[in-house]
Structures are given as structure tokens and as C-alpha cells.
RONUFI-495780 format. One record per residue (C-alpha): z, y, x; residue number from 0; residue in three letters. Coordinates in steps of 0.5 Angstrom, whole numbers. Example, Ala and Ser with C-alpha at 12.3 -4.5 7.8 and 13.67 -1.06 7.14 Angstrom:
// RONUFI-495780
ZANU     c3     c2     c1    n  res
ZANU     16     -9     25    0  ALA
ZANU     14     -2     27    1  SER
// end
This chain:
// RONUFI-495780
ZANU     c3     c2     c1    n  res
ZANU    -37    -30    -12    0  MET
ZANU    -31    -30    -16    1  LEU
ZANU    -32    -37    -18    2  ILE
ZANU    -31    -38    -11    3  GLY
ZANU    -25    -34    -10    4  LEU
ZANU    -21    -37    -15    5  LEU
ZANU    -22    -43    -13    6  PHE
ZANU    -22    -43     -6    7  GLY
ZANU    -16    -39     -6    8  SER
ZANU    -12    -46    -12    9  LEU
ZANU    -15    -51     -7   10  PHE
ZANU    -11    -47      0   11  PHE
ZANU     -4    -46     -4   12  LEU
ZANU     -5    -54     -7   13  LEU
ZANU     -7    -54      1   14  PHE
ZANU      0    -51      3   15  LEU
ZANU      4    -56     -1   16  GLY
ZANU      6    -52     -8   17  ILE
ZANU      6    -55    -15   18  PRO
ZANU      1    -54    -19   19  ILE
ZANU      3    -49    -24   20  GLY
ZANU      4    -45    -19   21  THR
ZANU     -2    -45    -16   22  SER
ZANU     -6    -43    -21   23  LEU
ZANU     -1    -38    -23   24  GLY
ZANU     -2    -34    -16   25  ILE
ZANU     -9    -35    -16   26  SER
ZANU    -11    -34    -22   27  ALA
ZANU     -6    -27    -22   28  ALA
ZANU     -9    -26    -14   29  LEU
ZANU    -16    -26    -18   30  THR
ZANU    -15    -22    -23   31  MET
ZANU    -11    -17    -17   32  TYR
ZANU    -17    -17    -12   33  LEU
ZANU    -23    -16    -17   34  THR
ZANU    -19    -11    -20   35  GLY
ZANU    -16    -14    -28   36  ASN
ZANU     -9    -10    -28   37  LEU
ZANU     -9     -9    -35   38  GLN
ZANU    -10    -17    -36   39  TYR
ZANU     -3    -18    -33   40  LEU
ZANU      2    -15    -37   41  ASN
ZANU     -1    -18    -43   42  SER
ZANU      1    -26    -38   43  VAL
ZANU      7    -24    -37   44  VAL
ZANU      7    -22    -46   45  THR
ZANU      4    -29    -48   46  ARG
ZANU      9    -33    -44   47  LEU
ZANU     16    -30    -46   48  PHE
ZANU     12    -30    -55   49  THR
ZANU     11    -37    -51   50  MET
ZANU     18    -39    -49   51  VAL
ZANU     21    -36    -56   52  ASP
ZANU     20    -42    -59   53  ASN
ZANU     28    -44    -64   54  PHE
ZANU     23    -52    -63   55  VAL
ZANU     23    -50    -56   56  LEU
ZANU     29    -48    -54   57  MET
ZANU     32    -52    -58   58  ALA
ZANU     29    -59    -55   59  VAL
ZANU     33    -58    -49   60  PRO
ZANU     40    -58    -53   61  PHE
ZANU     38    -64    -56   62  PHE
ZANU     37    -67    -49   63  ILE
ZANU     44    -65    -46   64  ARG
ZANU     47    -68    -53   65  ALA
ZANU     44    -75    -54   66  GLY
ZANU     47    -75    -46   67  ASN
ZANU     53    -73    -48   68  ILE
// end
């Protein structure tokens, strides 16, 4: 039942034309919300911020911009 809800919402969102990454995030959050596993949503936000807050990854857009200039 849980897998059907996850993939059903994913394919429905993809059918609506929503991008793949956004569809994956929305379907995962919807499944967590409907099953009552809301404690995992806080860890998702923390992990996303931790992965983006990396000095090497922050330097890449600046090097690309410097190359364009």
C-alpha cells in the first residue's frame, strides 16, 4: 500500500508536467505526511542544508562566472 501511494503520487505529478526532482520531493513528503512519519521531515531539511553548505560546491558557480567574464 505504501509503495503504491509513493509511486502513484510520483507518476501523477510527472503526468502533470512537474519536473522530476520536484516530483520526487513532493511525493516523498506526501507519503511521509500521510503515514505519520513527520519526524523525518526535519532531518531532510537539515541534510539538504548540510550538503549545500560545502565550500567546494560553493566555489563552482564562481569559477563558472569568472570563466564567462
